[in-house]
Phi, psi and omega in degrees: 000137180288155179298321181297317179296321178299313180295319179297323177295318177298320178297316179295318177300315180302315180299311181296323178293316179297326179278353184055044180230044180276330190078187179287171183306320180298314179294318180299313178299318180296320179298329180268355184059043176229167176283162176299321178301316178296320178303313180297325176294317177298314180299320177298316179299317180296319178295320178296334177274004174104003181287125180275068185275132176230165175239134177250120175290330179294311179284335186066040184203154169281155178205164174270133179296329176231154180295140178167177177201159175274144172230132179230079182205160176269131176236128178284135177244154182287323182238139177295145180285337181209151181260150178260000000 
């Protein structure tokens, strides 16, 4: 899988998790067009990056325990953070 596709999948997961509209693991994997095993691998990667992901049986969705989101983008800054 290309890195770009991997990042785009993480971005989509982040959006669905923030909206609390993932559905159960089977549905979530289907929405992402990945296997359930791959879904669990993605969730593990997100958790390793610090995402406080939980699953609610009542909501039938994954959600973040605290507000936040993933960002995968380049942002231009006015001043360099460090000098070479």
